[in-house]
C-alpha positions, 0 to 999 in steps of 0.5 A: 046382603042385597045393598052390597051390589048396589054400593059397589055399583056407585063406587065404580061409577064414581070412580071411574069417570076420572081414571082406569084399568089396563090389561093385556098378556104375552105369548111368546115362546111358550111364556104366558104372562098377563099384565094388569095395571089396577087404577082406583081410589084407594089401594088398601086390600089383601090377597087371598088363597081359595080353597077347592072342595068348598060349597057355595051359595051366591049372595042373592041378587035383585032380579035373580035367584042363587046359584050353588057350587063346589070349586073345583080349582083352587085360586089366589085372588086381589080383594078389596071389599072382602074375601069371595069378592075379587077384583081378579085373580088366577087359579091353579090352572091357570086361568087368569080373570081381570075386570076394567070399567066400560060404559055402554056395558048392559047385562043380559034382561033376567031369565031364568037362570040365577044371577050373581054380581060382578066381582063373585062372577070372577070368583066363580070363574075361578072356583068352576073353570080351567079354560076359557071355553068352558067360562064362555059355557057358563053363560047357560047356567048363570048371568050378572045381575041386570043392575051390575057395575058396567064392567068387561073382562079379559081372559087368559089360560094355560093353553095360551089362548085369550079372551075379551067378554063384554056385555053390549046391547043386553048379550055377551059379546066375545072376541078371542082368536083371530077376533082378537087381534091384539090381547089388550084391554082399556076402558073401550069396547074391543072393537071400538079401541081397535078402530081408533087405535088404527084411525089415529095412525100411531099418534097421541090419542086424547081419549086416555083409555085409548091411548093406553090401548095404544101403548101397550098394543105397540109394545105388546107387539114390540116384545113378540116380534123383535128379539128383545132379551128383556125377561117377559115379566121385566118388560110387562112392569115397563108396559104397565109402567108406560101406561101408569095413571100416576097415583090412580094406579093402585096395584100393578100386577103380572101373572107368570101364567106359565110358571104360576106365579105372581108379581105385583107392586102397589103405590107407595111399596114398589119393592116387586114381591112374588107369590108362588102357588107351588108351597099352598096347600088348596085341599079343603082342609087346610086353612085360607091364607092372606096377605096385606098387599101394601107392606115393606117387604120384597122377593118371595112372599109365598111364606109369608101369608097368614090364615085367613080370618074375618077378624084379620081382614076386618080392619083391612076392610074398614080401611078401604071403606074409610079410604073410598067415603069420599066417593061412597057411604058403605053402611055397617050392615053392609060391611058386616054382610061381606064380612059373614059371607065367609064365614058361611062357607064350608067343606062339601 
């Protein structure tokens, strides 16, 4: 179990030396649209529904105690390395959490708080928090493991708030409200991104991360200030296309927070698919669902989800492991630990 985190750390490090991710929020006329490009070495993955009322205990890390909780909200997440370890997602309340790489990240030193991994931190927030304020309050009761992968996060909620969460010099650093003039995040710290974009004078940037940040900021700003008639979801996809990293961009995801719908496409499967929250039963007595993200379908796929099972997830997990084998070796024991984790989660 402990090796899971170290494996994922190596995986992130090897990948992000040559690629990155982009996120942003559009907030116009009461419509909230969150865009996300997922740039990665493998595009294999599943979309999972996650239920309310589940009793969970975090996977043990090397530098802290576990934490137990009961999920308050259902969510829909994008997962590559097993259920309960998402790269991002949205819950029933409209909270969206997405991660990106950030060199220079330094998580807090071990203290009395329990620690969780960088991916399970996302699931914890989607399970327990309905707003950004609630997410920020959890910093008092848990922390990300000190040796976690260097990441930062962009969040948005149904109240129209957005926030970046970074861990610099051993402390949580948050930008929101007036400290977040552009709700955009790539792979530099937020302050550095804003400063370098300003000094660049609108030119094309050699730093790929800053270039993507500047392009996304410009396009978000244009949409919010100008009379652009293109639907917001379509415009969000146009931004994601503009900042795409070619074949590195495996998934493009647009969360319609207002309508509680998620739109996405993946490399090689460019038809846009839509999944809505409304058709799903998130009660603990129901069955969690899953959907292979790479399928030749289009439109509303909410009815195409299958009951989640470890057996169904296993071959996809094995494919993700194999496709990333040039960058990292994930042992059979680690794979089994990931699969077994979801088996141990029950209704309260």
